[in-house]
C-alpha positions in Angstrom: 141.7 -23.0 -44.3 141.5 -19.4 -43.4 138.2 -19.1 -45.2 136.9 -22.1 -43.4 138.1 -20.7 -40.0 136.6 -17.3 -40.8 133.3 -19.0 -41.8 133.4 -21.0 -38.6 134.2 -17.9 -36.5 131.4 -16.0 -38.2 128.9 -18.8 -37.5 130.1 -19.0 -34.0 129.9 -15.2 -33.8 126.3 -15.3 -35.1 125.4 -18.0 -32.6 127.0 -15.9 -29.8 125.2 -12.7 -31.1 121.9 -14.6 -31.1 122.6 -15.9 -27.5 123.5 -12.3 -26.6 120.2 -11.0 -28.0 118.3 -13.8 -26.2 120.1 -13.0 -23.0 119.4 -9.2 -23.5 115.7 -10.0 -24.2 115.5 -12.1 -21.0 117.2 -9.4 -19.0 114.8 -6.8 -20.5 111.8 -9.1 -19.6 113.2 -9.6 -16.1 113.7 -5.8 -15.9 110.1 -5.3 -17.0 108.8 -7.9 -14.5 110.9 -6.2 -11.8 109.6 -2.8 -12.8 106.0 -4.2 -12.6 106.7 -5.7 -9.3 108.2 -2.5 -8.0 105.1 -0.6 -9.2 102.9 -3.2 -7.6 104.8 -2.9 -4.3 104.7 0.9 -4.5 100.9 0.7 -4.9 100.7 -1.7 -2.0 102.8 0.6 0.2 100.6 3.5 -0.7 97.5 1.5 0.2 99.0 0.3 3.5 100.1 3.9 4.3 96.5 5.1 3.6 95.1 2.3 5.8 97.6 3.2 8.5 96.6 6.9 8.3 92.9 5.9 8.5 93.6 3.6 11.5 95.5 6.4 13.2 92.6 8.8 12.5 90.1 6.2 13.8 92.2 5.5 16.9 92.6 9.2 17.6 88.9 9.7 17.2 88.2 6.8 19.5 90.7 8.1 22.1 89.0 11.5 21.9 85.6 9.9 22.5 87.0 7.9 25.4 88.6 11.1 26.9 85.4 13.0 26.6 83.5 10.0 28.2 86.0 9.8 31.0 85.7 13.6 31.6 81.9 13.3 31.6 82.0 10.3 34.0 84.6 12.1 36.2 82.3 15.2 36.4 79.3 13.1 37.1 81.2 11.2 39.8 82.3 14.5 41.4 78.7 15.8 41.3 77.4 12.6 42.9 80.2 12.7 45.5 79.1 16.3 46.4 75.4 15.2 46.5 76.4 12.3 48.7 78.3 14.6 51.0 75.3 16.9 51.2 73.0 14.0 51.9 75.3 12.8 54.7 75.3 16.2 56.2 71.5 16.5 55.9 71.2 13.0 57.4 73.4 14.0 60.3 71.3 17.1 60.9 68.1 15.1 60.7 69.5 12.5 63.2 70.6 15.3 65.5 67.1 16.8 65.3 65.5 13.4 65.8 67.6 12.8 68.8 66.6 16.2 70.3 62.9 15.4 69.5 63.2 12.0 71.2 64.8 13.6 74.2 62.0 16.3 74.3 59.4 13.6 74.0 61.0 11.5 76.8 61.1 14.6 79.1 57.5 15.5 78.3 56.5 11.9 79.0 58.3 12.0 82.3 56.6 15.3 83.2 53.2 13.8 82.2 53.9 10.8 84.3 54.8 13.0 87.2 51.7 15.2 86.6 49.5 12.1 86.3 50.9 10.8 89.6 50.4 14.2 91.3 46.8 14.3 89.9 46.2 10.9 91.3 47.5 11.9 94.7 45.4 15.1 94.6 42.3 13.0 93.8 43.0 10.7 96.7 43.4 13.8 99.0 40.2 15.3 97.7 38.3 12.0 98.2 39.9 11.7 101.6 38.8 15.3 102.5 35.3 14.6 101.2 35.1 11.5 103.3 36.4 13.3 106.3 34.2 16.4 105.7 31.2 14.1 105.3 31.7 12.7 108.8 32.4 16.1 110.3 29.6 18.6 110.8 
């Protein structure tokens, strides 16, 4: 009976040891799979970090270009604003000069009209004097 119980316990122990080995193998496989997955995730993280670094670099480069372009456009706008101010000042001077010239032309025309009228009166007087002198001895 003891021998039979011992044999039975040994068989049960062998079965349990086999199950334990199988379980240990499965655990080892799972650990290996998890280690592979961890390595894969580490590689993925490294790639994503590299991509993030590249994107940051590209964004900074793009921002630098935009800043330079904004500075250039701002300088250009300031220059154009100054030119516009100068042109407005020049236009104002030209308009003032034009106004003075128009006033001068108007006065000269008035003087010419007065001189023409005086000349016409003088002709009439000369003609009148000739007529009168032609009748007088």
